[in-house]
Every structure is written in structure tokens, then in C-alpha cells.
C-alpha positions in Angstrom: -2.6 -28.8 27.9 -1.8 -31.1 25.6 -0.4 -29.9 21.8 -0.2 -32.0 18.9 -1.3 -32.1 15.3 -4.9 -33.1 14.6 -5.6 -36.3 12.7 -8.7 -37.1 10.7 -10.5 -38.5 14.0 -10.2 -35.0 15.1 -12.3 -33.3 12.8 -15.6 -33.1 14.1 -14.2 -31.3 17.1 -12.2 -29.0 15.0 -15.0 -28.0 13.2 -16.8 -26.9 16.2 -14.5 -25.2 17.6 -13.9 -23.2 14.3 -17.4 -22.7 13.9 -17.1 -21.5 17.4 -15.0 -18.8 16.7 -16.3 -17.6 13.6 -19.8 -17.3 15.8 -18.4 -15.7 18.6 -15.3 -13.3 17.1 -16.8 -12.4 14.0 -14.7 -9.5 13.8 -11.4 -11.8 13.9 -12.1 -14.0 10.5 -12.6 -13.4 7.1 -15.1 -16.3 7.0 -18.5 -15.8 8.5 -20.3 -18.2 10.8 -23.0 -18.0 8.1 -20.8 -19.1 5.0 -19.4 -21.7 7.0 -22.2 -23.2 9.1 -23.6 -24.9 5.9 -20.6 -26.6 4.9 -20.8 -30.4 4.4 -18.1 -32.6 6.6 -17.1 -34.0 3.4 -16.2 -30.5 2.3 -14.1 -30.0 5.6 -12.6 -33.3 5.6 -11.3 -32.5 2.1 -9.8 -29.6 3.2 -8.3 -30.6 6.3 -7.0 -33.4 4.1 -5.3 -31.1 1.1 -1.7 -31.8 0.5 0.7 -29.2 2.2 -2.0 -28.4 5.5 -1.6 -29.1 9.1 -3.5 -28.3 12.0 -2.6 -28.0 15.6 -4.9 -28.5 18.8 -4.6 -27.7 22.2 -6.5 -30.1 24.2 -6.9 -29.5 27.9 -8.5 -32.1 28.1 -11.1 -31.4 25.1 -10.3 -29.3 22.6 -9.8 -25.7 23.5 -7.4 -24.5 20.2 -6.6 -24.5 17.0 -4.3 -23.1 14.4 -3.4 -24.2 10.6 -0.6 -24.1 8.7 -0.8 -24.2 4.5 2.4 -24.3 2.5 2.0 -23.0 -1.2 1.6 -25.5 -3.8 2.9 -23.6 -7.0 6.9 -24.4 -7.5 7.8 -21.0 -7.1 6.1 -20.5 -3.8 6.7 -23.6 -2.0 9.1 -22.1 0.3 6.0 -19.8 2.1 3.5 -21.3 4.4 0.4 -19.6 5.6 -0.8 -19.8 9.3 -4.5 -19.4 9.4 -7.8 -20.1 11.5 -5.9 -19.3 15.0 -8.7 -19.5 17.8 -8.4 -20.0 21.2 -11.7 -21.1 23.5 -12.1 -17.9 25.8 -12.2 -19.9 28.8 -8.6 -21.1 27.7 -7.0 -17.7 26.9 -4.3 -16.4 29.2 -2.7 -19.8 29.4 -0.3 -20.2 27.0 -2.2 -21.9 24.6 -1.8 -19.8 21.1 1.8 -19.8 21.9 2.1 -23.5 22.0 0.1 -24.0 19.0 2.4 -21.5 17.0 5.3 -23.1 18.4 4.1 -26.8 17.2 3.4 -25.4 13.9 6.7 -23.5 13.8 8.3 -26.9 14.8 6.4 -28.7 11.8 7.5 -25.9 9.4 11.4 -26.3 10.2 10.9 -29.8 9.6 9.3 -29.1 5.8 12.5 -29.5 3.7 12.9 -25.7 1.6 10.1 -24.1 3.6 11.7 -21.0 4.5 9.1 -18.4 5.9 5.2 -18.5 7.6 2.9 -15.7 6.4 -0.1 -14.7 8.4 -2.6 -11.9 8.6 -4.2 -10.6 11.6 -6.7 -8.1 12.3 -4.7 -4.8 13.3 -7.2 -3.9 16.2 -6.0 -7.5 17.9 -2.9 -6.3 19.9 -2.5 -9.2 21.9 -2.5 -11.3 19.1 -0.1 -9.3 17.3 2.4 -9.0 20.3 2.2 -12.9 20.7 3.3 -13.0 17.4 6.1 -10.3 17.6 7.5 -12.4 20.7 7.9 -15.4 18.4 10.0 -13.6 15.8 7.3 -12.6 13.5 7.4 -8.7 12.0 4.7 -6.6 10.5 5.9 -6.0 7.0 2.7 -4.1 6.0 -1.1 -3.3 6.2 -4.0 -4.1 4.3 -6.4 -1.1 4.7 -10.3 -2.0 5.0 -9.7 -5.7 4.3 -12.6 -6.8 6.0 -15.9 -5.1 5.9 -18.6 -6.4 8.8 -21.7 -4.4 8.3 -20.7 -0.7 8.2 -17.5 -1.3 10.0 -14.1 -1.7 8.3 -11.0 -3.6 9.5 -7.5 -3.3 8.5 -5.3 -6.4 8.7 -1.7 -6.6 9.8 0.4 -8.7 7.3 3.3 -10.6 9.5 5.9 -12.9 8.7 8.6 -15.2 10.1 11.6 -15.8 8.3 12.8 -19.3 9.5 16.2 -18.8 7.9 17.0 -15.8 10.1 19.5 -16.7 12.8 17.6 -17.0 16.2 13.7 -17.0 14.4 
């Protein structure tokens, strides 16, 4: 497996994998497949190229995992970034892909001047993801109750953060 930051040439593969995640794991994402599938590639490319956005990809040899990081653009919040869109294809799970993706994004965050913390939300029922994030130094700092409704089902989100300034983080 090889992990690297994605480039413009990877956008089509990124979007295919992202749509797959929306379709196969609707309870894991705030965006639905139906909302996303109609987006133009020009819009996807524009989002991908926004200032402060980086996306990591794991290849084995095809793209099997993705995760993004977006730094806040407002002056008073530029010390924060949000980890978003983590998805690992079912056939690649259990092989350290998620860890490698987060490690790559944390490395990039540490190289970014003035960035002090990474925030993320994860569905509270997703125990494997929460366990991974905790192993990597993230802490739960709250819960957003009923943060997502999927039909009649409500899902809570765990709010997590990684303090990049904390020793050993």
C-alpha cells in the first residue's frame, strides 16, 4: 500500500470512491449518495482545489482509501482544521489503511504553520473508527445528539479533536 496526497489527476478516482462510500455506507456520511451523484465534475474539482484543502489517498494498487483535511480560512480560526470524508473500501479494511491516511494528514498538518488542532466528527456507533482515532491521539470532547437522520433512524456524532501542540500528540 502506498499513501500520498492526491493531485488533480486523481480527482476522478477520488470521486468514484467517495460516491461508493456514500452509496454503501449511508449511515456514515452527512451527505447522501442522491445529493452527491448529480454534482458536476467541475464542482468537485473546485472543492478539491479550495484553499486549505488537502486529500490523502491510499493505493493498493488502485485507490482504496481517502480522507481530507480542510483548514479554517477565517483569521481567528486558522489554527484549526477539520478531518473529513474518511472512507476505506471494504476489501481494504483491516490492513492499516485508515491509520496510514490519518498519519499522512497529521504529518501535513504539522508541516502547516500555526495549525494547532484537528477536529473531526464520527458517528458514535462507529466503534472501530473511534478506537482508531483514539489510538492516534484524538480525544472525544462532546456528542452531537441526533446529528443525522436517515429515514426514521437518528444517529449521534462523537466530536473529537487532536491537539497538535500537546507533547506526544
